[in-house]
N, CA, C and O atoms as CSV, one atom per row, in Angstrom:
chain,resi,resn,atom,element,x,y,z
A,1,UNK,N,N,-24.363,-37.325,-23.580
A,1,UNK,CA,C,-23.554,-37.292,-22.359
A,1,UNK,C,C,-24.379,-38.177,-21.352
A,1,UNK,O,O,-25.586,-37.996,-21.191
A,2,UNK,N,N,-23.726,-39.061,-20.740
A,2,UNK,CA,C,-24.372,-39.851,-19.683
A,2,UNK,C,C,-24.439,-39.110,-18.427
A,2,UNK,O,O,-23.686,-38.155,-18.239
A,3,UNK,N,N,-25.346,-39.510,-17.496
A,3,UNK,CA,C,-25.706,-38.725,-16.237
A,3,UNK,C,C,-24.481,-38.730,-15.449
A,3,UNK,O,O,-24.286,-37.661,-14.870
A,4,UNK,N,N,-23.550,-39.684,-15.253
A,4,UNK,CA,C,-22.437,-39.663,-14.452
A,4,UNK,C,C,-21.437,-38.719,-14.969
A,4,UNK,O,O,-20.747,-38.054,-14.196
A,5,UNK,N,N,-21.325,-38.629,-16.338
A,5,UNK,CA,C,-20.358,-37.700,-16.813
A,5,UNK,C,C,-20.702,-36.203,-16.547
A,5,UNK,O,O,-19.824,-35.350,-16.421
A,6,UNK,N,N,-22.113,-35.923,-16.465
A,6,UNK,CA,C,-22.538,-34.658,-16.190
A,6,UNK,C,C,-22.263,-34.305,-14.756
A,6,UNK,O,O,-21.849,-33.187,-14.449
A,7,UNK,N,N,-22.483,-35.216,-13.910
A,7,UNK,CA,C,-22.168,-34.995,-12.481
A,7,UNK,C,C,-20.606,-34.797,-12.238
A,7,UNK,O,O,-20.176,-33.972,-11.432
A,8,UNK,N,N,-19.845,-35.579,-12.963
A,8,UNK,CA,C,-18.438,-35.416,-12.747
A,8,UNK,C,C,-17.943,-34.068,-13.249
A,8,UNK,O,O,-17.097,-33.423,-12.629
A,9,UNK,N,N,-18.503,-33.651,-14.416
A,9,UNK,CA,C,-18.082,-32.247,-14.981
A,9,UNK,C,C,-18.447,-31.120,-14.005
A,9,UNK,O,O,-17.741,-30.128,-13.824
A,10,UNK,N,N,-19.676,-31.378,-13.361
A,10,UNK,CA,C,-20.197,-30.267,-12.532
A,10,UNK,C,C,-19.525,-30.201,-11.102
A,10,UNK,O,O,-19.658,-29.229,-10.359
A,11,UNK,N,N,-18.866,-31.212,-10.821
A,11,UNK,CA,C,-18.217,-31.340,-9.420
A,11,UNK,C,C,-17.003,-30.421,-9.488
A,11,UNK,O,O,-16.186,-30.463,-10.408
A,12,UNK,N,N,-16.939,-29.563,-8.420
A,12,UNK,CA,C,-15.674,-28.632,-8.409
A,12,UNK,C,C,-14.433,-29.367,-8.205
A,12,UNK,O,O,-14.457,-30.366,-7.485
A,13,UNK,N,N,-13.387,-28.997,-8.741
A,13,UNK,CA,C,-12.152,-29.671,-8.520
A,13,UNK,C,C,-11.395,-28.940,-7.356
A,13,UNK,O,O,-11.293,-27.720,-7.227
A,14,UNK,N,N,-10.918,-29.846,-6.586
A,14,UNK,CA,C,-10.187,-29.303,-5.344
A,14,UNK,C,C,-8.697,-29.747,-5.504
A,14,UNK,O,O,-8.353,-30.766,-6.102
A,15,UNK,N,N,-7.884,-28.890,-4.919
A,15,UNK,CA,C,-6.445,-29.111,-4.965
A,15,UNK,C,C,-5.965,-29.372,-3.631
A,15,UNK,O,O,-6.246,-28.598,-2.717
A,16,UNK,N,N,-5.199,-30.493,-3.431
A,16,UNK,CA,C,-4.703,-30.840,-2.164
A,16,UNK,C,C,-3.592,-29.858,-1.800
A,16,UNK,O,O,-2.687,-29.624,-2.601
A,17,UNK,N,N,-3.646,-29.336,-0.708
A,17,UNK,CA,C,-2.677,-28.386,-0.179
A,17,UNK,C,C,-1.356,-29.133,0.194
A,17,UNK,O,O,-1.392,-30.162,0.870
A,18,UNK,N,N,-0.248,-28.620,-0.239
A,18,UNK,CA,C,1.018,-29.203,0.220
A,18,UNK,C,C,1.604,-28.616,1.457
A,18,UNK,O,O,2.646,-29.022,1.971
A,19,UNK,N,N,0.837,-27.588,1.925
A,19,UNK,CA,C,1.337,-27.054,3.166
A,19,UNK,C,C,2.481,-25.995,2.977
A,19,UNK,O,O,2.905,-25.330,3.923
A,20,UNK,N,N,2.942,-25.885,1.724
A,20,UNK,CA,C,3.929,-24.862,1.402
A,20,UNK,C,C,3.284,-23.710,0.755
A,20,UNK,O,O,2.321,-23.785,-0.008
A,21,UNK,N,N,3.889,-22.645,1.118
A,21,UNK,CA,C,3.480,-21.280,0.352
A,21,UNK,C,C,4.278,-21.029,-0.834
A,21,UNK,O,O,5.483,-21.277,-0.808
A,22,UNK,N,N,3.709,-20.551,-1.890
A,22,UNK,CA,C,4.419,-20.209,-3.022
A,22,UNK,C,C,5.248,-19.004,-2.675
A,22,UNK,O,O,4.786,-18.070,-2.020
A,23,UNK,N,N,6.514,-19.044,-3.136
A,23,UNK,CA,C,7.425,-17.948,-3.038
A,23,UNK,C,C,7.005,-16.825,-3.890
A,23,UNK,O,O,6.804,-17.106,-5.072
A,24,UNK,N,N,6.829,-15.560,-3.501
A,24,UNK,CA,C,6.497,-14.469,-4.327
A,24,UNK,C,C,7.663,-14.153,-5.243
A,24,UNK,O,O,8.814,-14.083,-4.811
A,25,UNK,N,N,7.353,-13.968,-6.494
A,25,UNK,CA,C,8.395,-13.548,-7.506
A,25,UNK,C,C,8.852,-12.128,-7.174
A,25,UNK,O,O,8.044,-11.303,-6.747
A,26,UNK,N,N,10.055,-11.855,-7.354
A,26,UNK,CA,C,10.618,-10.465,-7.137
A,26,UNK,C,C,10.555,-9.637,-8.499
A,26,UNK,O,O,11.301,-8.676,-8.690
A,27,UNK,N,N,9.676,-10.045,-9.376
A,27,UNK,CA,C,9.534,-9.315,-10.613
A,27,UNK,C,C,7.978,-8.976,-10.825
A,27,UNK,O,O,7.110,-9.793,-10.518
A,28,UNK,N,N,7.694,-7.761,-11.350
A,28,UNK,CA,C,6.378,-7.399,-11.682
A,28,UNK,C,C,5.996,-8.030,-13.059
A,28,UNK,O,O,6.772,-8.790,-13.637
A,29,UNK,N,N,4.825,-7.703,-13.545
A,29,UNK,CA,C,4.341,-8.220,-14.872
A,29,UNK,C,C,5.238,-7.860,-15.926
A,29,UNK,O,O,5.277,-8.623,-16.892
A,30,UNK,N,N,5.995,-6.801,-15.926
A,30,UNK,CA,C,6.801,-6.468,-17.064
A,30,UNK,C,C,8.251,-7.013,-16.944
A,30,UNK,O,O,9.089,-6.726,-17.799
A,31,UNK,N,N,8.529,-7.764,-15.927
A,31,UNK,CA,C,9.785,-8.521,-15.757
A,31,UNK,C,C,10.763,-7.653,-15.006
A,31,UNK,O,O,11.916,-8.049,-14.840
A,32,UNK,N,N,10.368,-6.521,-14.558
A,32,UNK,CA,C,11.296,-5.634,-13.830
A,32,UNK,C,C,11.167,-6.068,-12.226
A,32,UNK,O,O,10.185,-6.637,-11.750
A,33,UNK,N,N,12.286,-5.707,-11.544
A,33,UNK,CA,C,12.372,-6.049,-10.171
A,33,UNK,C,C,11.182,-5.416,-9.420
A,33,UNK,O,O,10.809,-4.270,-9.668
A,34,UNK,N,N,10.608,-6.193,-8.503
A,34,UNK,CA,C,9.493,-5.706,-7.604
A,34,UNK,C,C,10.043,-5.459,-6.232
A,34,UNK,O,O,10.845,-6.233,-5.710
A,35,UNK,N,N,9.595,-4.354,-5.648
A,35,UNK,CA,C,9.992,-3.906,-4.375
A,35,UNK,C,C,8.795,-3.970,-3.419
A,35,UNK,O,O,7.692,-3.584,-3.805
A,36,UNK,N,N,8.988,-4.457,-2.161
A,36,UNK,CA,C,7.858,-4.389,-1.202
A,36,UNK,C,C,7.384,-2.944,-0.906
A,36,UNK,O,O,8.192,-2.016,-0.872
A,37,UNK,N,N,6.179,-2.787,-0.713
A,37,UNK,CA,C,5.567,-1.456,-0.484
A,37,UNK,C,C,6.267,-0.759,0.623
A,37,UNK,O,O,6.576,0.419,0.444
A,38,UNK,N,N,6.557,-1.350,1.761
A,38,UNK,CA,C,7.234,-0.781,2.890
A,38,UNK,C,C,8.592,-0.060,2.520
A,38,UNK,O,O,8.915,1.068,2.891
A,39,UNK,N,N,9.348,-0.938,1.698
A,39,UNK,CA,C,10.683,-0.464,1.251
A,39,UNK,C,C,10.545,0.790,0.342
A,39,UNK,O,O,11.294,1.762,0.441
A,40,UNK,N,N,9.570,0.691,-0.512
A,40,UNK,CA,C,9.291,1.929,-1.432
A,40,UNK,C,C,8.898,3.210,-0.518
A,40,UNK,O,O,9.360,4.312,-0.814
A,41,UNK,N,N,8.134,3.067,0.475
A,41,UNK,CA,C,7.643,4.134,1.372
A,41,UNK,C,C,8.723,4.795,2.084
A,41,UNK,O,O,8.780,6.021,2.179
A,42,UNK,N,N,9.683,3.909,2.646
A,42,UNK,CA,C,10.743,4.275,3.414
A,42,UNK,C,C,11.822,4.898,2.498
A,42,UNK,O,O,12.424,5.905,2.871
A,43,UNK,N,N,12.070,4.328,1.329
A,43,UNK,CA,C,13.008,4.801,0.389
A,43,UNK,C,C,12.531,6.166,-0.205
A,43,UNK,O,O,13.375,6.965,-0.612
A,44,UNK,N,N,11.318,6.424,-0.258
A,44,UNK,CA,C,10.827,7.775,-0.836
A,44,UNK,C,C,10.740,8.903,0.252
A,44,UNK,O,O,10.519,10.086,-0.006
A,45,UNK,N,N,10.941,8.386,1.482
A,45,UNK,CA,C,10.895,9.388,2.570
A,45,UNK,C,C,9.502,9.677,3.053
A,45,UNK,O,O,9.269,10.628,3.799
A,46,UNK,N,N,8.596,8.864,2.629
A,46,UNK,CA,C,7.095,9.107,3.085
A,46,UNK,C,C,6.890,8.610,4.444
A,46,UNK,O,O,6.118,9.226,5.178
A,47,UNK,N,N,7.534,7.499,4.888
A,47,UNK,CA,C,7.475,7.124,6.232
A,47,UNK,C,C,8.902,6.716,6.742
A,47,UNK,O,O,9.796,6.371,5.970
A,48,UNK,N,N,9.042,6.782,8.094
A,48,UNK,CA,C,10.270,6.496,8.821
A,48,UNK,C,C,10.337,4.933,9.019
A,48,UNK,O,O,9.361,4.206,8.837
A,49,UNK,N,N,11.556,4.495,9.401
A,49,UNK,CA,C,11.625,3.151,9.762
A,49,UNK,C,C,10.688,2.739,10.922
A,49,UNK,O,O,10.106,1.656,10.981
A,50,UNK,N,N,10.613,3.712,11.821
A,50,UNK,CA,C,9.766,3.373,13.024
A,50,UNK,C,C,8.319,3.366,12.745
A,50,UNK,O,O,7.546,2.637,13.366
A,51,UNK,N,N,7.947,4.185,11.799
A,51,UNK,CA,C,6.459,4.213,11.453
A,51,UNK,C,C,6.220,2.819,10.591
A,51,UNK,O,O,5.198,2.161,10.781
A,52,UNK,N,N,7.116,2.454,9.734
A,52,UNK,CA,C,6.920,1.217,9.069
A,52,UNK,C,C,6.843,0.051,9.988
A,52,UNK,O,O,6.048,-0.859,9.757
A,53,UNK,N,N,7.642,0.036,11.030
A,53,UNK,CA,C,7.618,-1.095,11.999
A,53,UNK,C,C,6.222,-1.076,12.693
A,53,UNK,O,O,5.576,-2.114,12.836
A,54,UNK,N,N,5.804,0.075,13.096
A,54,UNK,CA,C,4.485,0.218,13.718
A,54,UNK,C,C,3.385,-0.278,12.767
A,54,UNK,O,O,2.520,-1.029,13.217
A,55,UNK,N,N,3.367,0.099,11.484
A,55,UNK,CA,C,2.388,-0.283,10.530
A,55,UNK,C,C,2.438,-1.706,10.310
A,55,UNK,O,O,1.383,-2.326,10.179
A,56,UNK,N,N,3.595,-2.308,10.253
A,56,UNK,CA,C,3.717,-3.774,10.077
A,56,UNK,C,C,3.265,-4.619,11.221
A,56,UNK,O,O,2.744,-5.722,11.053
A,57,UNK,N,N,3.494,-4.030,12.488
A,57,UNK,CA,C,2.841,-4.663,13.717
A,57,UNK,C,C,1.384,-4.708,13.632
A,57,UNK,O,O,0.740,-5.728,13.878
A,58,UNK,N,N,0.820,-3.482,13.245
A,58,UNK,CA,C,-0.637,-3.342,13.083
A,58,UNK,C,C,-1.145,-4.305,12.013
A,58,UNK,O,O,-2.223,-4.879,12.168
A,59,UNK,N,N,-0.409,-4.488,10.959
A,59,UNK,CA,C,-0.830,-5.395,9.897
A,59,UNK,C,C,-0.890,-6.859,10.371
A,59,UNK,O,O,-1.769,-7.606,9.941
A,60,UNK,N,N,-0.045,-7.238,11.175
A,60,UNK,CA,C,0.014,-8.538,11.745
A,60,UNK,C,C,-1.277,-8.830,12.493
A,60,UNK,O,O,-1.919,-9.871,12.349
A,61,UNK,N,N,-1.601,-7.847,13.289
A,61,UNK,CA,C,-2.876,-7.990,14.072
A,61,UNK,C,C,-4.111,-7.970,13.251
A,61,UNK,O,O,-5.007,-8.805,13.372
A,62,UNK,N,N,-4.121,-6.938,12.371
A,62,UNK,CA,C,-5.473,-6.601,11.605
A,62,UNK,C,C,-5.546,-7.451,10.299
A,62,UNK,O,O,-6.653,-7.622,9.788
A,63,UNK,N,N,-4.518,-7.952,9.771
A,63,UNK,CA,C,-4.520,-8.585,8.428
A,63,UNK,C,C,-4.919,-7.672,7.352
A,63,UNK,O,O,-5.298,-8.167,6.291
A,64,UNK,N,N,-4.878,-6.341,7.501
A,64,UNK,CA,C,-5.291,-5.344,6.454
A,64,UNK,C,C,-4.058,-5.228,5.645
A,64,UNK,O,O,-2.958,-5.571,6.080
A,65,UNK,N,N,-4.271,-4.685,4.330
A,65,UNK,CA,C,-3.175,-4.365,3.470
A,65,UNK,C,C,-2.299,-3.231,4.034
A,65,UNK,O,O,-2.851,-2.269,4.568
A,66,UNK,N,N,-1.064,-3.296,3.946
A,66,UNK,CA,C,-0.147,-2.328,4.543
A,66,UNK,C,C,-0.453,-0.972,4.060
A,66,UNK,O,O,-0.339,-0.015,4.827
A,67,UNK,N,N,-0.848,-0.821,2.799
A,67,UNK,CA,C,-1.216,0.580,2.286
A,67,UNK,C,C,-2.337,1.135,2.965
A,67,UNK,O,O,-2.310,2.327,3.270
A,68,UNK,N,N,-3.397,0.366,3.264
A,68,UNK,CA,C,-4.549,0.813,4.043
A,68,UNK,C,C,-4.142,1.271,5.491
A,68,UNK,O,O,-4.571,2.293,6.026
A,69,UNK,N,N,-3.295,0.421,6.034
A,69,UNK,CA,C,-2.848,0.785,7.437
A,69,UNK,C,C,-2.103,2.246,7.424
A,69,UNK,O,O,-2.391,3.132,8.229
A,70,UNK,N,N,-1.198,2.365,6.496
A,70,UNK,CA,C,-0.329,3.635,6.606
A,70,UNK,C,C,-1.210,4.768,6.342
A,70,UNK,O,O,-0.961,5.857,6.858
A,71,UNK,N,N,-2.273,4.593,5.538
A,71,UNK,CA,C,-3.234,5.724,5.291
A,71,UNK,C,C,-4.043,5.888,6.501
A,71,UNK,O,O,-4.156,7.038,6.925
A,72,UNK,N,N,-4.644,4.903,7.153
A,72,UNK,CA,C,-5.511,5.060,8.425
A,72,UNK,C,C,-4.549,5.714,9.544
A,72,UNK,O,O,-5.024,6.532,10.331
A,73,UNK,N,N,-3.310,5.374,9.597
A,73,UNK,CA,C,-2.521,5.882,10.668
A,73,UNK,C,C,-2.096,7.355,10.442
A,73,UNK,O,O,-1.574,8.008,11.345
A,74,UNK,N,N,-2.354,7.893,9.116
A,74,UNK,CA,C,-2.012,9.144,8.838
A,74,UNK,C,C,-0.505,9.350,8.403
A,74,UNK,O,O,-0.011,10.477,8.359
A,75,UNK,N,N,0.125,8.324,8.119
A,75,UNK,CA,C,1.571,8.286,7.688
A,75,UNK,C,C,1.693,8.781,6.219
A,75,UNK,O,O,2.653,9.453,5.841
A,76,UNK,N,N,0.689,8.418,5.434
A,76,UNK,CA,C,0.665,8.653,3.952
A,76,UNK,C,C,-0.617,9.081,3.446
A,76,UNK,O,O,-1.606,8.493,3.885
A,77,UNK,N,N,-0.770,9.984,2.615
A,77,UNK,CA,C,-2.053,10.384,1.987
A,77,UNK,C,C,-2.393,9.308,1.023
A,77,UNK,O,O,-1.504,8.608,0.538
A,78,UNK,N,N,-3.700,9.144,0.713
A,78,UNK,CA,C,-4.190,8.200,-0.289
A,78,UNK,C,C,-3.586,8.488,-1.707
A,78,UNK,O,O,-3.200,7.549,-2.403
A,79,UNK,N,N,-3.507,9.744,-2.118
A,79,UNK,CA,C,-2.849,9.993,-3.395
A,79,UNK,C,C,-1.398,9.420,-3.398
A,79,UNK,O,O,-1.004,8.697,-4.313
A,80,UNK,N,N,-0.612,9.775,-2.324
A,80,UNK,CA,C,0.802,9.250,-2.270
A,80,UNK,C,C,0.802,7.720,-2.397
A,80,UNK,O,O,1.589,7.138,-3.143
A,81,UNK,N,N,-0.112,7.090,-1.638
A,81,UNK,CA,C,-0.168,5.633,-1.650
A,81,UNK,C,C,-0.532,5.184,-3.088
A,81,UNK,O,O,0.015,4.190,-3.565
A,82,UNK,N,N,-1.317,5.798,-3.688
A,82,UNK,CA,C,-1.712,5.416,-5.136
A,82,UNK,C,C,-0.490,5.597,-6.048
A,82,UNK,O,O,-0.318,4.797,-6.968
A,83,UNK,N,N,0.347,6.584,-5.845
A,83,UNK,CA,C,1.500,6.767,-6.655
A,83,UNK,C,C,2.549,5.674,-6.364
A,83,UNK,O,O,3.194,5.161,-7.278
A,84,UNK,N,N,2.700,5.341,-5.106
A,84,UNK,CA,C,3.573,4.306,-4.722
A,84,UNK,C,C,3.193,2.792,-5.267
A,84,UNK,O,O,4.030,1.997,-5.694
A,85,UNK,N,N,1.840,2.555,-5.177
A,85,UNK,CA,C,1.423,1.332,-5.647
A,85,UNK,C,C,1.594,1.211,-7.250
A,85,UNK,O,O,1.878,0.148,-7.801
A,86,UNK,N,N,1.402,2.340,-7.879
A,86,UNK,CA,C,1.715,2.469,-9.319
A,86,UNK,C,C,3.123,2.255,-9.658
A,86,UNK,O,O,3.448,1.577,-10.632
A,87,UNK,N,N,3.967,2.818,-8.874
A,87,UNK,CA,C,5.470,2.693,-9.058
A,87,UNK,C,C,5.794,1.239,-8.775
A,87,UNK,O,O,6.563,0.642,-9.528
A,88,UNK,N,N,5.218,0.608,-7.671
A,88,UNK,CA,C,5.613,-0.732,-7.407
A,88,UNK,C,C,5.204,-1.766,-8.569
A,88,UNK,O,O,5.869,-2.770,-8.826
A,89,UNK,N,N,4.077,-1.412,-9.210
A,89,UNK,CA,C,3.655,-2.235,-10.388
A,89,UNK,C,C,4.231,-1.730,-11.687
A,89,UNK,O,O,3.842,-2.176,-12.766
A,90,UNK,N,N,5.140,-0.817,-11.584
A,90,UNK,CA,C,5.710,-0.210,-12.878
A,90,UNK,C,C,4.588,0.256,-13.804
A,90,UNK,O,O,4.540,-0.111,-14.978
A,91,UNK,N,N,3.679,1.077,-13.249
A,91,UNK,CA,C,2.554,1.539,-14.012
A,91,UNK,C,C,2.529,3.211,-13.908
A,91,UNK,O,O,2.971,3.858,-12.958
A,92,UNK,N,N,1.968,3.697,-14.994
A,92,UNK,CA,C,1.788,5.150,-14.945
A,92,UNK,C,C,0.451,5.434,-14.383
A,92,UNK,O,O,-0.513,4.709,-14.629
A,93,UNK,N,N,0.380,6.512,-13.609
A,93,UNK,CA,C,-0.841,6.883,-12.906
A,93,UNK,C,C,-1.210,8.334,-13.170
A,93,UNK,O,O,-0.426,9.215,-12.818
A,94,UNK,N,N,-2.317,8.624,-13.747
A,94,UNK,CA,C,-2.749,10.005,-14.019
A,94,UNK,C,C,-3.771,10.429,-13.004
A,94,UNK,O,O,-4.927,10.011,-13.063
A,95,UNK,N,N,-3.344,11.277,-12.052
A,95,UNK,CA,C,-4.177,11.707,-10.991
A,95,UNK,C,C,-4.910,13.062,-11.237
A,95,UNK,O,O,-5.851,13.444,-10.541
A,96,UNK,N,N,-4.430,13.703,-12.215
A,96,UNK,CA,C,-4.881,15.142,-12.285
A,96,UNK,C,C,-5.655,15.437,-13.598
A,96,UNK,O,O,-5.518,16.528,-14.152
A,97,UNK,N,N,-6.518,14.414,-14.131
A,97,UNK,CA,C,-7.216,14.680,-15.320
A,97,UNK,C,C,-8.697,14.478,-15.053
A,97,UNK,O,O,-9.074,13.706,-14.172
A,98,UNK,N,N,-9.524,15.162,-15.800
A,98,UNK,CA,C,-10.960,14.960,-15.693
A,98,UNK,C,C,-11.545,15.700,-14.490
A,98,UNK,O,O,-10.987,16.668,-13.973
A,99,UNK,N,N,-12.687,15.189,-14.086
A,99,UNK,CA,C,-13.513,15.903,-12.986
A,99,UNK,C,C,-12.604,15.818,-11.754
A,99,UNK,O,O,-11.959,14.798,-11.516
A,100,UNK,N,N,-12.566,16.872,-11.001
A,100,UNK,CA,C,-11.869,16.983,-9.742
A,100,UNK,C,C,-10.345,17.204,-10.056
A,100,UNK,O,O,-9.551,16.973,-9.144
A,101,UNK,N,N,-9.921,17.591,-11.149
A,101,UNK,CA,C,-8.508,18.009,-11.406
A,101,UNK,C,C,-8.039,18.830,-10.285
A,101,UNK,O,O,-8.715,19.738,-9.801
A,102,UNK,N,N,-6.835,18.486,-9.870
A,102,UNK,CA,C,-6.164,19.207,-8.835
A,102,UNK,C,C,-6.566,18.699,-7.441
A,102,UNK,O,O,-5.808,18.959,-6.507
A,103,UNK,N,N,-7.710,17.984,-7.212
A,103,UNK,CA,C,-7.949,17.510,-5.927
A,103,UNK,C,C,-6.898,16.658,-5.232
A,103,UNK,O,O,-6.603,16.861,-4.054
A,104,UNK,N,N,-6.332,15.701,-5.968
A,104,UNK,CA,C,-5.369,14.865,-5.328
A,104,UNK,C,C,-4.120,15.635,-4.893
A,104,UNK,O,O,-3.517,15.300,-3.874
A,105,UNK,N,N,-3.729,16.650,-5.642
A,105,UNK,CA,C,-2.603,17.437,-5.193
A,105,UNK,C,C,-2.923,18.332,-4.014
A,105,UNK,O,O,-2.026,18.624,-3.223
A,106,UNK,N,N,-4.183,18.790,-3.854
A,106,UNK,CA,C,-4.591,19.551,-2.653
A,106,UNK,C,C,-4.632,18.619,-1.482
A,106,UNK,O,O,-4.172,18.998,-0.404
A,107,UNK,N,N,-5.149,17.430,-1.618
A,107,UNK,CA,C,-5.157,16.491,-0.432
A,107,UNK,C,C,-3.818,16.120,-0.047
A,107,UNK,O,O,-3.545,16.045,1.151
A,108,UNK,N,N,-2.904,15.865,-0.981
A,108,UNK,CA,C,-1.532,15.454,-0.740
A,108,UNK,C,C,-0.742,16.700,-0.073
A,108,UNK,O,O,0.029,16.495,0.864
A,109,UNK,N,N,-0.933,17.831,-0.523
A,109,UNK,CA,C,-0.323,19.085,0.043
A,109,UNK,C,C,-0.825,19.250,1.478
A,109,UNK,O,O,-0.004,19.475,2.368
A,110,UNK,N,N,-2.082,19.155,1.740
A,110,UNK,CA,C,-2.644,19.227,3.055
A,110,UNK,C,C,-2.047,18.225,4.058
A,110,UNK,O,O,-1.689,18.518,5.199
A,111,UNK,N,N,-1.985,17.018,3.496
A,111,UNK,CA,C,-1.437,15.931,4.406
A,111,UNK,C,C,0.036,16.209,4.752
A,111,UNK,O,O,0.446,15.972,5.888
A,112,UNK,N,N,0.857,16.717,3.774
A,112,UNK,CA,C,2.257,16.967,4.022
A,112,UNK,C,C,2.390,18.059,5.013
A,112,UNK,O,O,3.307,18.043,5.835
A,113,UNK,N,N,1.445,19.078,4.964
A,113,UNK,CA,C,1.444,20.276,5.966
A,113,UNK,C,C,1.153,19.717,7.370
A,113,UNK,O,O,1.816,20.060,8.349
A,114,UNK,N,N,0.208,18.907,7.422
A,114,UNK,CA,C,-0.219,18.335,8.734
A,114,UNK,C,C,0.986,17.536,9.287
A,114,UNK,O,O,1.330,17.700,10.458
A,115,UNK,N,N,1.638,16.670,8.467
A,115,UNK,CA,C,2.793,15.894,8.880
A,115,UNK,C,C,3.943,16.735,9.398
A,115,UNK,O,O,4.517,16.447,10.449
A,116,UNK,N,N,4.284,17.811,8.625
A,116,UNK,CA,C,5.390,18.656,9.062
A,116,UNK,C,C,5.055,19.287,10.409
A,116,UNK,O,O,5.893,19.351,11.308
A,117,UNK,N,N,3.777,19.764,10.532
A,117,UNK,CA,C,3.376,20.438,11.766
A,117,UNK,C,C,3.554,19.496,13.039
A,117,UNK,O,O,4.001,19.879,14.120
A,118,UNK,N,N,3.141,18.226,12.745
A,118,UNK,CA,C,3.161,17.258,13.833
A,118,UNK,C,C,4.581,17.015,14.212
A,118,UNK,O,O,4.841,16.749,15.385
A,119,UNK,N,N,5.601,17.091,13.237
A,119,UNK,CA,C,6.942,16.692,13.764
A,119,UNK,C,C,7.826,17.895,14.236
A,119,UNK,O,O,8.962,17.751,14.688
A,120,UNK,N,N,7.189,19.097,14.085
A,120,UNK,CA,C,8.003,20.286,14.583
A,120,UNK,C,C,7.908,20.221,16.032
A,120,UNK,O,O,6.902,19.845,16.634
A,121,UNK,N,N,9.128,20.647,16.633
A,121,UNK,CA,C,9.166,20.627,18.004
A,121,UNK,C,C,8.473,21.974,18.545
A,121,UNK,O,O,8.570,22.984,17.848
A,122,UNK,N,N,7.845,22.018,19.647
A,122,UNK,CA,C,7.247,23.210,20.124
A,122,UNK,C,C,8.418,24.196,20.483
A,122,UNK,O,O,9.475,23.922,21.050
A,123,UNK,N,N,7.981,25.395,20.023
A,123,UNK,CA,C,8.949,26.532,20.313
A,123,UNK,C,C,9.033,26.924,21.762
A,123,UNK,O,O,8.042,27.127,22.464
A,124,UNK,N,N,10.340,27.022,22.184
A,124,UNK,CA,C,10.511,27.362,23.639
A,124,UNK,C,C,9.955,28.810,23.979
A,124,UNK,O,O,10.265,29.824,23.354
A,125,UNK,N,N,9.144,28.759,24.992
A,125,UNK,CA,C,8.577,29.945,25.443
A,125,UNK,C,C,9.572,30.779,26.206
A,125,UNK,O,O,10.424,30.228,26.904
A,126,UNK,N,N,9.495,32.074,26.099
A,126,UNK,CA,C,10.561,32.929,26.854
A,126,UNK,C,C,10.312,32.732,28.334
A,126,UNK,O,O,9.172,32.619,28.783
A,127,UNK,N,N,11.409,32.692,29.089
A,127,UNK,CA,C,11.324,32.596,30.525
A,127,UNK,C,C,10.853,33.886,31.066
A,127,UNK,O,O,11.282,34.959,30.639
A,128,UNK,N,N,9.968,33.787,32.009
A,128,UNK,CA,C,9.484,34.990,32.606
A,128,UNK,C,C,10.138,35.254,33.871
A,128,UNK,O,O,9.839,36.254,34.524
């Protein structure tokens, strides 16, 4: 191999940007329809439309993944997010096997209790 051939082979290839973004396919790897995470979260009742709007606004500012934002805001537990991401990719997810069995369900249950408590209206105190 000549010296010029070696240099040409070692040079990284660059692709000229067309300025256009690729359109995301609405199908996952198995050919089934793909749903945005936000739509799945609202459809499953894990977040409200208002919470999704708030999380999407935060995402625009922070550039973090939506799943990370809804967990940080306390809208969804991490185990629930993992289940939603698996469903989005049409994958099975085993959360309760091996070391720490039952931990995800305890975390999820605790999170749901906290969410229910936060949404309950304070009881009216008796008038004195």
